[in-house]
C-alpha positions as CSV (number, residue, x, y, z in Angstrom):
1,M,121.1,78.2,78.0
2,N,123.0,75.8,75.5
3,F,125.8,77.4,73.8
4,P,125.8,76.6,70.0
5,D,129.2,76.4,68.1
6,G,130.3,79.8,66.8
7,L,129.2,81.9,69.6
8,F,132.6,81.9,71.4
9,G,135.8,82.2,69.7
10,D,137.8,79.0,69.1
11,F,140.1,79.7,71.6
12,W,138.0,80.1,74.5
13,A,135.8,77.0,73.4
14,Y,138.8,74.9,73.3
15,L,140.5,76.2,76.2
16,A,137.4,75.3,78.3
17,F,138.3,71.7,77.9
18,L,141.3,72.2,80.3
19,P,139.5,73.1,83.5
20,Y,136.4,71.1,82.7
21,A,138.7,67.8,82.1
22,A,140.8,68.7,85.6
23,I,137.2,69.0,87.5
24,L,136.0,65.7,85.8
25,F,139.2,63.8,86.9
26,W,138.8,65.1,90.4
27,A,135.1,64.1,90.4
28,V,136.0,60.5,89.2
29,R,139.0,60.2,91.6
30,T,136.9,61.3,94.5
31,A,133.3,59.9,93.8
32,P,131.8,57.6,96.2
33,W,131.8,54.8,93.7
34,K,131.0,52.4,96.5
35,R,127.4,53.4,96.8
36,L,126.9,52.4,93.1
37,T,128.0,49.0,93.8
38,D,124.5,48.6,95.2
39,S,122.3,47.7,92.2
40,T,119.3,49.6,93.4
41,Q,121.4,52.9,93.7
42,M,122.9,52.2,90.4
43,N,119.7,51.8,88.7
44,V,118.4,55.0,90.3
45,W,121.5,57.0,89.0
46,F,121.0,55.6,85.8
47,G,117.1,56.2,85.6
48,T,118.0,59.8,86.8
49,L,120.3,60.3,83.8
50,V,117.3,59.2,81.5
51,V,114.8,61.6,83.0
52,L,117.4,64.3,82.9
53,T,118.2,63.8,79.2
54,L,114.4,64.0,78.5
55,I,114.0,67.2,80.7
56,W,117.2,68.9,79.0
57,S,115.8,67.9,75.4
58,M,112.6,69.8,76.0
59,K,113.7,73.5,75.7
60,A,112.1,76.7,74.1
61,G,114.1,79.7,72.8
62,V,114.2,82.0,69.5
63,K,118.0,83.0,69.6
64,P,121.1,80.7,69.5
65,G,122.4,80.3,72.9
66,L,119.3,81.7,74.6
67,N,117.2,78.3,74.9
68,L,115.5,77.7,78.2
69,H,114.9,74.3,79.9
70,L,115.0,72.8,83.3
71,L,117.9,71.6,85.0
72,G,117.0,69.2,87.8
73,V,120.4,69.7,89.0
74,T,119.7,70.4,92.7
75,A,117.5,67.2,93.1
76,F,120.6,65.2,91.6
77,T,123.2,66.8,93.6
78,L,120.9,66.1,96.8
79,M,120.7,62.4,95.7
80,F,124.2,61.6,94.9
81,G,126.5,64.5,95.9
82,R,128.7,66.8,94.0
83,Q,130.8,64.1,92.0
84,L,128.3,61.7,91.0
85,A,126.1,64.5,89.8
86,M,128.8,66.1,87.8
87,I,129.8,62.7,86.3
88,G,126.1,61.8,85.7
89,L,125.4,65.3,84.1
90,A,128.4,64.9,81.6
91,F,126.6,61.9,80.1
92,V,123.3,63.8,80.2
93,L,125.0,66.9,78.2
94,A,126.8,64.5,75.9
95,A,123.3,62.5,75.2
96,V,121.8,65.7,74.3
97,T,124.6,67.1,72.1
98,L,124.7,63.8,70.2
99,N,121.0,63.9,69.6
100,M,121.3,67.3,68.6
101,S,124.1,66.5,66.1
102,L,122.4,63.6,64.7
103,R,119.5,65.5,63.9
104,A,121.0,68.1,62.1
105,G,123.0,65.5,60.2
106,N,126.3,66.8,61.6
107,V,128.2,64.5,63.9
108,W,130.4,67.3,65.0
109,L,127.9,69.8,65.7
110,G,127.9,71.2,69.1
111,W,130.9,69.5,70.4
112,Q,133.4,72.6,70.0
113,T,131.4,74.2,72.9
114,F,130.8,71.2,74.9
115,A,133.1,72.0,77.8
116,L,131.9,75.7,77.9
117,N,128.2,74.1,78.3
118,A,129.5,71.5,80.9
119,L,131.3,74.3,83.0
120,A,128.1,76.5,82.9
121,L,125.2,73.9,83.1
122,T,126.9,71.0,84.9
123,V,129.8,72.1,87.2
124,F,128.6,75.5,88.3
125,P,124.8,74.6,89.3
126,V,126.2,71.5,91.1
127,L,128.4,73.5,93.1
128,I,125.7,76.1,94.0
129,A,123.3,73.3,95.0
130,H,126.1,71.9,97.0
131,A,126.8,75.2,98.6
132,V,123.3,75.9,99.5
133,L,122.9,72.4,101.1
134,R,126.3,73.2,103.2
135,L,124.7,76.4,104.5
136,V,121.5,74.6,105.4
137,E,123.5,72.1,107.5
138,R,125.8,74.7,109.1
139,Y,123.6,77.6,109.8
140,L,119.9,76.5,109.8
141,P,117.7,74.5,112.4
142,R,118.0,70.7,111.9
143,N,114.3,70.2,110.8
144,I,113.0,68.3,108.0
145,F,111.0,71.2,106.4
146,V,114.1,73.4,106.5
147,Y,115.4,70.6,104.4
148,F,112.7,70.5,101.9
149,F,112.0,74.4,101.5
150,V,115.4,75.6,101.6
151,A,117.8,72.9,100.3
152,A,115.4,71.7,97.8
153,F,112.7,74.3,96.8
154,L,114.7,77.5,97.4
155,G,118.1,76.0,96.5
156,A,116.6,74.8,93.1
157,G,115.5,78.5,92.3
158,I,118.8,79.9,93.2
159,V,120.5,77.4,91.1
160,V,118.6,78.1,87.9
161,V,118.8,82.0,88.5
162,S,122.4,81.8,89.1
163,T,123.1,79.6,86.1
164,G,121.1,82.2,83.8
165,M,123.0,85.0,85.1
166,L,126.3,83.4,84.6
167,T,125.2,82.3,80.9
168,G,124.0,85.7,80.2
169,L,127.3,87.2,81.5
170,M,129.5,84.8,79.4
171,L,127.1,85.8,76.4
172,W,127.8,89.4,77.0
173,L,131.4,89.2,77.4
174,A,131.7,87.2,74.3
175,G,129.8,89.8,72.7
176,A,127.1,87.7,71.2
177,Y,124.3,89.9,72.7
178,S,123.8,93.2,74.2
179,A,123.2,93.7,77.7
180,D,120.0,95.3,77.4
181,L,118.6,92.3,75.3
182,L,119.8,89.8,77.7
183,V,118.1,91.6,80.5
184,S,114.9,92.3,78.8
185,D,114.6,89.4,76.5
186,Y,116.4,86.5,78.6
187,L,117.3,87.0,82.5
188,M,113.9,88.1,83.3
189,F,112.5,84.6,82.2
190,Y,114.8,82.9,84.6
191,V,112.9,84.2,87.5
192,L,109.7,82.4,86.0
193,L,111.8,79.4,85.5
194,G,113.3,79.5,88.8
195,F,109.5,79.0,90.2
196,A,109.3,75.8,87.9
197,E,112.6,74.6,88.8
198,S,111.9,75.1,92.4
199,W,108.5,72.8,92.4
200,L,110.1,70.1,90.2
201,N,113.3,69.6,92.4
202,G,111.4,70.3,95.8
203,A,108.4,67.9,94.9
204,A,111.0,65.3,93.7
205,I,113.1,65.5,96.7
206,T,109.8,65.5,99.1
207,L,108.4,62.6,97.5
208,L,111.7,60.7,97.5
209,V,112.4,61.3,101.3
210,V,108.8,60.1,102.2
211,Y,108.9,57.2,100.2
212,Y,112.5,56.2,99.4
213,P,114.7,58.0,101.8
214,S,117.6,55.9,100.8
215,W,117.7,57.4,97.4
216,V,118.6,60.8,98.7
217,G,122.0,60.5,100.0
218,S,122.2,64.1,101.7
219,F,119.3,63.3,103.7
220,D,120.1,62.2,107.2
221,D,117.0,61.3,109.5
222,R,119.3,61.6,112.7
223,R,119.8,65.2,111.6
224,Y,116.5,66.2,110.4
225,L,114.2,64.1,112.3
226,W,115.9,63.1,115.6
227,N,118.0,66.3,115.8
228,K,121.0,64.7,116.6
229,K,124.4,66.1,115.5
230,T,126.3,64.2,112.6
231,T,129.7,64.6,111.3
232,D,130.1,66.1,107.8
């Protein structure tokens, strides 16, 4: 899932910094920073970064670029929205990349493909998680169980499988691996990872809504408990 240096040409690796910088600039400009002025919310945001950094550091794989790890992106997006999730995940990816480079004894290792990794592992899954939430809000009944099972559980599975398909497609287009190898030895494991991702994010959101609903910004009790219309 994480692309190491050398799998993509220098042109594509460095070109990716342009759209990623534009997206990150948009996120910083439009993020609801007022929410983080609350010390509790800020502590939760930073605490989530620490947890996700640990989760992203635990990965398994045998070939470069084919590492698998949980994302936790859906829960983060449901908690803080697109912009704050993208910004936070940028710090998570930077921490993971820095840790990898320091362990390898080369401070520059991994930074060439940082933007490619960021687009594939932070921007894309956040947008998918947000799209699933919007579909739930627009087309499905206003019910708390719909929120739990579709936006959180099912949404997390969709996010990780979609991310696996995207990264696999990128590796195939780059000529790093054949389509047969990616389908047989890589993409099939994303279905299994999708179940784990669904339970991780779904359970986290369920517990937070029950005990700390103020931490989940996308949960509106007027919509899901009282069934009253709210403005987006």
